[in-house]
N, C-alpha and C positions, 0 to 999 in steps of 0.2 A: 617539398612542402610539406607532406606530413611528417618529417623528421623536425622542421621548424614548430610545429603544432605542438609535438611532445615538449618541446621545448618552455612554448608558452606554459601550457598546464604544467610543468615543474614549475614554473614560477608564479602559478597561483590566477595564469590568467585565463579562466576558463572560459570568457565569452569571446575572447580574439582566438582563442584555441579553436571552439566550432565552426568560427566564420571562415578559418584557413581551411579545415576539414570540409568544408561547405566548398569553397572555391573550387579546394582542389576535386572534388567530385564533379563540379559543373564543367572543368575542363578536360574531364575522363569522357563525360557525356558528351559535350563537343565533338570529341576526337572519333567516338564510337559512330555518332552520326554522320560522319564527314567521311567513312569509308572502313576503316579499320573495323568489319562488325565479323569478329570471330568468336567463337564459342569460349576461346579463354578469356579473352576482353571483357567477354558480356561477363564471366565468372569474377573476374578481377573488380569488376562495377559492383558487383552485387555485394562482394567482399568489403569493400571501399565505403558503401553505403551501410551495410553492417554495422561496419566502426563506428559510423556518425552515430547511428540511432544508439548503439550501446552507449556512448558516450554522454547524448543527450541526457542519458537515465541516470547514468552517473553522477552524473553534475547535477539533475533535479535533485534525486535523494539526498547529495550534499546539501543542495537548496534548503529542500525543505528541514531537514533536521537542526538545521539551523534557523528555523521560523521564517525562511522566505517563501512562501507559498505562492506569492505573484510569480517570484523567478522557477520555480519550480511546475506551476503550471503551464506557461508559455512553452518550456523547454518539453514538457510531456506533449503538451499540441502539436507541437513541431515534429517530434518524433509520430504521433499517428497519421501528420498529414503526409510525409515522405513514406509511408505503411499501407497509405490506402493502398483499396484493389487497382487501382488504373494508373499508380504511381511507377514510373521508370526509377532503376531498372529492378524492382524486385516483385515486380509481377511477373516478371518471367522465372522467379524462385518462389513458387505461391509458399511453400512448406516453411522456408525460411520467412516469408513475410508475416506468416500468421503466426509464428515463434516471436517474430520481436515483436508486435500486436500485441499477443499475450504477455510478456514480460512489460510492456508499457503498462497496460492495462491494469496490470498487477501491484507495479508501483503508482500509480494514482489512488489504487485503492489504499496502498499502504498510508499515504499522505494524507486522502480523506479521514482515514482511521486515527490517525495521531492527532490531528484538531478536531474531534470530536462528531464528523458526520458519519456515523458507523452505518446508517443504510445505505447511502451514497458509497462506502469503501465495499459493503458486500456485493452491492450491484457491479461494482466494478470487477472485485474477482470472480464473481460468475460470470463476468463474461470474458474475462481472462481464460478461464477454463473452458469455455465454450471455444474460442477458437483455436487455443492449442490443440482441443481433443485429448489431451492429456491427462493423466492423473499424478499430477504432481506432491509429491508428500509437504514439500513446501507449501503449495498454494492451498491445501487440506489444513494446515498449521494454522497460516493466516486465516481462512475463513472461519475455524473455530474461535478463534481470539475475538472477532468481531461477533460471533453469534454469541457469545456469552456476554458481550456488553449488551448486546440486544436483547438479552434475555431469553435466547432459544435456545435453551439449556438440552434438550433432546439431540437438535440439530448440530449444534455444538459439538455434543460426544458424539454423536456419529461421523463428524469431520475429524475430531483427535482420531477414531479408533482408522479409520481410513488412512489418517496419515501413517498410523504404524503398520498398518499391512504393508502401503507402497514403502516405507523403508526397510523391512527385512531385517533380518538378525544383524547382519553386517554392512550398515551403510556406509557412506563416505565420509558422514559427519557423523559420529556416535553422538555429539551434544542434541543432535535432531530427537534421537530416541528421549532423554528428559524433557525435553521442550513436548515433546507429546503426551507423555504422561501428565507433565504438569497442568497443561490446557484440557487435558481429561478429566483431572481431580476440579479444575476449576467449574467444568461443566455439570458436573456430577455434585455439588455442593447443594443444591437444592432439591437432586431427584435422590441421589442415596449417599446420605452424608458417609456413612460406613467407608463403603467404597472409595468414596472421594479422600479419605484422609489414606487407605490404602495407595492408593494413586500418587499421592504427594510423597508420600513414604520411600516410594519405588523411584519416583522423580528425582527424589534427593540422593538416594542411593548410585542410579547411576550416572547425575552428576559428579558425586563424588569420583569416578572409579574412571570416567570419562575425561572430564576436564579440570577435575581438582576441587578441591575444600574450599579453594579461598578463590574461585572466579564468581565471577557475576552473576550469573546462571544458579549456579549454586545456592549464593546468596538469596538473590531473589525468591528462589521454591522455599527455602525454608523460613522467610520472613510469611509469604501467603502459608506456609502450613501454620506456623506459629499463629497466625492473625486466625485461621479456620479454628483452631484447637480451643483459643478463647472463646472463639462461639460457640461453640458445642459445650464449654465449661457453664458459661452462661443459660445455655438452657437448660442445663441440670437443675439450676440453681433455683427453688420454688420461689424466692421472693423477688425475682425477676419475669416471672412467667405470670400472664393474667388472670385472675382468679385462683393462682396459686394451685392451679390442676397440673399434676403430673405430666408431663408431656417425655416419650422417649427419644435417644438421642437420634434413631432414623428415622420418626415421623417427620411428616412434610410442615414442619411449623416456618413460622414466618422468621426470619432473623436479620442481621445486619451484612447488606450484601454490599461492597463498595460505596458504604456509607449509608446505604438507602433501604428502608422495611419493605421488602416483597417476597412475594410468595411462588412457590413452586409454579402454581397453574398461569402465573401473569406471564404473556408471551406478548405484548404490546410494543408495535415495533415504531413508534410513533415517538415515544420517551427514551432519553438516554437516563443511567439512574446517576444523580447529582451529589455529589459528595458533601456531605453534610459536618458538621464539626469539626475540629481542628486535631481530632486524637489519630495518632499515624497508625493506628489500625483499624481505621476506617478506609487508609488509603492502599488498595492492592495495585500491585505490579503486575504486567503481565511481560513475556517474550515474546517478540516479534520478529520470526526472520522472513527476509525478504532477497532478491539475488542481490542485493549491493549492500545486506549491510551483514555481516558476521552473525552466524545463529546463534551466537552465546552473547549477543548485544541486548541490554536490556534499557527497558526504556523508566527515565525516573518519574514517580509519581507525582501527577498534577491533577489542579482540579479540572472540572469539566466547565466551561464559561459559557456553554450555549443554549441549554435547555434542552427544551424537545427539538426533534429534528426537523428541518428544514423542507427536506423529500422525503418521500419513500422510495425503494427501491424499485426498479421497472418489473412490472410483471410477465415480461417476453422479453429479455433482453437480445439487443442483436447481435449475430455472430460476427459481422464483419463491419468495421465504423465505415461508412462513406467517405471518398475524398472531402477534405475541407479546402474551401476555397481563403484565402487571405484574409483574415477577421476585419470588418469595418470598424472606423474610429470608435471608440465605445466612449459614453458619458463620463465623467469623472467620478472615480471611485466614491461610493456616499452618497452620491446625489437621488437615489432612490434605494430607502432603506428596506424596502419590500422586497428587492430585487437582490439575491445573492450571489457572489461570483462562481459559485456551483452552479445556478442557474442561469447566468449569463452564457457559461461554457457550453450549456445544454441548450440555449436558443440559438447558439452560432452554427452546432452543428445540425440542429432540427431545421434550419433556414436556408443551409449548404445545400445547394444540387451538385451533383458527381459533374466532372469537369470531363465529359467524355471522349476517353481518345488522348487526353492533354496529356505527355509526356511530364515528369519531372523539370527536363530542362526547357521545355516551351513555357512551362509558368513560371521561370527563373527572370525577374525583372534584370535590364541592364544597366547596371550600377556598380560596377568592379566586383560583380560577385557576392553584393551585401544584400542579403536576404531581410526586409524589415521585419518578417514576421516570425525572424529566431532570436536574432540580435537586437534591433531597437528597444521591444517592449521589454525584454529580459532585463537589459540595462536600466530604463527609466523604472521599474520594477525595482530594482535593487537600488537606483538612488533615493527613491521613496522613502523605501523600508530604511534606509540609513537617515534621511530627514526626521523621520518620525521617531529613531531612535536616538537622535541627538535633543527636538524636542523634549 
């Protein structure tokens, strides 16, 4: 059955692939409950569940990179549901379960960051690190990119430095060192411009040595460094300064950052810097690695269409998400303009009560192995996206 699922995946039928993997897991769980309760069989069940969760994450990342955020949200929610604290069989392997939750939350944060929900993204990433309890270099890099977008420059610099410390001198992926220097440079633009320029140069040198001068990562670093150099040159031109007062390059003077005039002391989390003007130099590009995207993958520059944030990050993030019941039928999207999709998911999580002692198998409906919580909403969301695109 899993071989057939792999065939479906190769032909691009991702939802059918997940449905078949899900059915295979249900059959194995029923076999376990019927009598074959050996440690080896339980371990095999755990491995099967892990493959399903990772496949959900991989397809979700693919979906949000294509702009199908509703499909991705459905898959992430499903992955969180089957890795909940009381879900069988992962409840028997707590370390692996928490690792899978951490991966899912990190990718959820990457999706929220990609569509401009930076405060939500930071919250998900912090909860991811809380769950795993591990000091991941990639997680610190992701957090530094989001913190820079939120103008938390000092925090972003600290996260980038922590990433470098965790990478060490000989990391498995040397390009991450270039990304760390790049993220540190962006964080230091308002704090220490001279050091920021040094970090840009270091990032570019590392990128040239490790992944080549023609790589996308090297091109992104070079563009951002050129943008920053132009900012420094404008600061040194008396005609462009207020009252023609000379300002040193290292001073904390206001300058154009992500298309917005800001000061270093600004740490407001309620706003994101909106892009203004059509000049390409006002558009920064960041490098945002996470488990299912190559570390050298860059994001194309695009405008922030969201303005202020709808939500602030949680002051005390939960360490482990509670089990989630199948969500009730929601009203048509767009019927309430003041209720965002992110808030809807938070409401579902906050109103759900843990299913005490309820196993994964017991929660599966008797309808031929199809779980509406996974396949049907994702298909409906994908169909809605196709209709909107056609319109």
